[in-house]
C-alpha positions, 0 to 999 in steps of 0.5 A: 500500500505504501509503495502504491501511495509513493508511486502515485505521489511520484506520478503526480509530481511528474505530471505537475512538473510537466504542467509547469510551462514558461513564456520567454522572449525579447522585446525589440523595436521594428528596427531591431533595437533592444528595448530594456525597461519595457513593461510586459504584463501577462493578462489574466494573472498577477504577473508582470515584469520589466525587460532586462538590459538585453530586452528579455523577459520570462514568465515561468511556472504556467499551466497550459492554456490561453493567455495574453501578453500586453507590452508597452514602452514609452514612445511605442504603441502598446501591443497585445500578443495572444499566447496559446500555451501547450508547451514552453515558448520563446517569442520575438516581439516587435513594438512599432514607434507610435509616431507621437510623444505620448501622455505618460511623460507628463506625470513621469516626474511625480509618479513612483516608477516601477522600481521605486521603493514605495508602497503604491497602488494604481487605479486604471480608467476601467475601474474608475469608469465602472464605479463612477455613478455620481459619487466623488473620487474619495469613494471611487478609491475606497478599496485601496489599502489603509483607506477610509472614506466619509461623506457629510451628506451620508451617501458620497455626493457633496462634501466627501473626505478620506484618510489614509493610514489615519492621516487626513486629507489636509496632509495628503499631497494631491496633484493633477497632471503633476500640478498641485491641487491642494489649497495652498493655505488650508492644505485641503483638497475639496473634490466637490469643487470639481464635480465628476472629475473622475469622468476625465481621469485616465488613471490614479496612483496612490503612494502611501507614506511620504512617497517620492518628491512631488510639487505642492503640499507636503505628503504626510501620509500619502500622495494622490497623483491623478492623470487626466484624459490621454491620447485616444487615436479614434474619434468617440462620443459617449453619454452616461446617465445614472440615478438612485436613492435620495433623488440622486441623478448624474448626467454626462456627455463626452466626445473626442475627435481622435487624432486629426491629421496624425497631430491634433486631438480635442476631448471634452466632457460636460457633467451635472450631478444633483442629490438630496443627500441622506441627511436632512436638507444636505442637497447638492447641485454640481456642474462641471466641464473639461476640455483638452486640446493637444498637438502631438509629434514624434518629439513634442507634445503640447497640451492645454487643459481647461476644466471648471466646477461649480458646487452649491451644497446645503451645509451638513457640517455640524453632524448629529449629536450623540444624544440625538443618535441615542434618543437620549431625551435628557441629554437633548434637554441639556443642550438647551440648559447648558446654552449650547442650543436655543429652545427652538433648536432643541425642540427641532432636534427632539422632533427630528429623525435620529440619524438624519437630523441637521441643525441648519434650517435656514433656506439658504445655508449653503456653500457656493463655490466655483473653481476654474483650472487652466493648464498648459503642458509641453514635453519635448524629447531631445534624444531617446534618453533625454526629455523635458516636461514643463507646465504653466497653471492658473486656478481661480476660485471664488465663493462663499458660505451663507449662514443665519445668525441669531441675536448677535451683537452689532459690535461683533460685526463692526456695525452701528447699533440703532438706538435702543438695540444691541443685538439683531438677527442677521445673514452673513456670507463668508467669502474666499476669492483666490488666485493660484498660479505657477510653473513646474518642470522636470528634466528626465534622463534614462540610459543604460543602468541610470535613470535621473529626474531633475524637477521642481516648481514655483507656485504663488497663492494670493487669497482674500478672505472677507465677510459681508452682512447681506441682511439684518432684522434691524439694519439701521444705518448700516449698508447692505453687504456691509463688510465686517472683516477682510484678511489676505494671504500671500504664499510663495512656494519654491521647490527643486528635487532630484531623483536617481535610480541606479541598476547595481545588478540585474536584480538590485537597484539603488534609489535616491531622492533629494528635495529642497523646498522654500516657503514664504507666507505673509498674512495680513488684515483682520479675522472674522472675530476682529483679531489682527492677523498680521504675520510673516513666516519663512520655511526652508525644508530639506527632504531626503529619501533613499531606498533599495529595490530587489527583484530576483525574478518576475515572481518576487520583489522587495524593497527598503526605504527611508524618507523624510517630510517636513510640513509647514502649519496651515493658515488656521494653525497660525491665525487662531493662536493668541498674541503672545502664545507660542507660534505653531512649529513645522512638523517633521516625519521620518518614514521607514518602509519595507515591502515584499511581494510574491506572485504567481499566475494565480496567486499574489501575496504582499506585505508592507511594514511601515514606521512613521515617526513624527516630531512636533505633529500638530494635534488637537489637545483641547486647548482654545484661544481667547474666543474659544476656537480650538487650536492644533498644538505641537506634540513632541513625539508620536508615531504610526506603525503597522503592516499592510497585507495585500493578496489575490487569488484567481479561484477559477477563470470566472472567479477572482478574490482580491483583498487587503488588510492593515493592522496598526498602532497609532500613538502619542507618547505623552499626551496632555489633555485640556478641558474647558472649566465653565465654573472657573472660565479657565482650563483644566489639564490632564496628563494621560500618558500614551494615547491613541491618535484620533481617527486611526483605526487599528484594523482596516480590511477590504475585499473584492470578490468578482464573478465573471460568468461571461465576457459581458457580465461582471458581478462584484461584492465589495466589502470593507471592515473598519475597526474602532477609532477614537474621535479625540486623542484621549483614548476614551471609550466615551468618545469613539466611532464603533467599528463597521462592516459594510458590503456593496454589490456591483453588477455590470453588463455590456452589450453591442448593438447596431446604433452604438459601439457599446451599451453598458448597464450598471447597478450598484447596491450600497450598504447591502445589509443596511448596516447603521454606522457613523464614519466621522465625528467631532467633540468638544468637552467641558466641565460644569458643576464638577461634571464633564459633559460633551457637545459633539457631532457624528456623521451617520452614513446611509443604510441600503441605497442604490444607483443604476446607470446606463452608458452609451458609447458611439 
């Protein structure tokens, strides 16, 4: 029996050995020139590689079957080669020069390359298009590692936000075609300002950690690099429409000329999105357009992009108090007793729905903003090894948010009080009118074993902040649109960086990246509380990055890296501090990363270890200024440490499973909390020792199970688990967001007909099992009568809801 068992085992081993086939080959130009560094992807598997110095590639341990090789190289046309694998094959693959310089060169300087020792994830156009049914970009990226998205209105339309590794969007660098997108003063990126930008996005790269040097705001947790529409040689037109819960409707039309006379293209898109929102009155009215015109030749690319967005969203910024969520009648009454709400507001809260309550009831409590972007890009190839990219950009933003104020003193608004009156109800508009312009460049050289990029940029932000009283119950002698404050901000940001990658051996490469950044920031005028803002700040930062990348074969890769980032405080950090108090200092991050990936044709497993050590990180401690505004204060030592796991399994030809998980610790080493004492009109301090950083869940897991029973039909189950997270830095169980597990179902069906090149049907069922959860919150604590109380706001997300759409492509 033992002999029979051993014989069968040996026979099985022989069969398996003979079943393991390989595909090898050489990639050359049509003239026979070897193309080292060409990208070769084995479609339908997790395998991909870059050709060696001799232009060679190899994929081993393959089972018999039908495959496709996809080969690409900058300056050459992409090629797809079908492979029928019944025995090991050796291929000679020729790529044809494209005849035009393609768009990849525009973002090459700010992207992490194939051999950069950086934790990164790329999202392609097909994935973006399939998920784009009205929700904003933060929701389209929700399956990437260490990522948590949130929505003020509760359904992903309107004001949306996200965090990566617990880091908020104000600390995440965002560029579009290499041009900074973060607001220079607040450091924030408001995707609602450019609605349906995803409709004109070709691809997105997410770099976690410090990443590689780029333009604009410092990357303190991640970098998001977006590239807009790239060359489409064929003329096209498409109309997309979708609708769903909360009266959400999205319509967009796009068209392109294709390549005219082998030189010119024009692409355009027009979009409109409306939604009532899940939260009461949290409506959105969003409009945008995108136009791109380009000239292509063999050595030169000239491209102009003009895009604009208008948004009017009803404010849902305040959230739902926990006492309302928990149906705590005594707690809701306490809001009135402690002068937090007026009697009318308290009654409205008590009589509202516990999960959709919105404190704002004034009919025009809206955020109204328009932002126009202009970009001019030029790329020129001097030789096969040397090219130059340069860009000019200008962004003009203007808008306001309007609010109703009850029983306010005239003196607080620099108004003349009528005889016998000190207060009045009034309506205000707080305006932001800004210009942001500058230039970026990169010189790229790649030859033999070396790849070098020298780049940088100079950007200027010139912004006006001012407020108007557009109506008062008793206006008296004051003029309509009375201006009560005006402040300015002028920020100049200059940076230079050099990136160098050297192929030490066939398997090992060295990486170095050095950046110098200089910032000059002047603030003037008065704030809305009439405090003088006049101040000036200068910063000089040096940000080095080093790493090793090791790829012994196309199944395994590993890297080690160290990177430093320095970040200046934003406008609020500076202007909220009282005169005489310490000025906020810049923050420093030292980021250590190590990664390993193993992949076969049917299986992928990756791990990335990170340790992000912060010096002088700005966090909320409970400290306030003399008018009660919360301050961000530098804390000496804090860190984020974790492991990011990613995996994939091709269970069968029709069933795939992809997943990622993050397990982390996020700590402040010695935290002191400050709490307002309403009995003494001072503050009490509490030394809490080591605590958790706010909004930093220890566990984040994403899963996507995809079933494709036929070429035209795809069914996906997208699941996300986010662990408990605290909403302040005290690690108090009384102030935290509970863990949630949410599942979304996505179904896509494509078909062809006589009238259209393709018709695609989409159905998205979000929160499939109707989970109740809150994805964001804020809290303010105070002592009264010797007891501790809280005023807070939680942001409930919608239960089960859906979007359905249809795309027509001509």
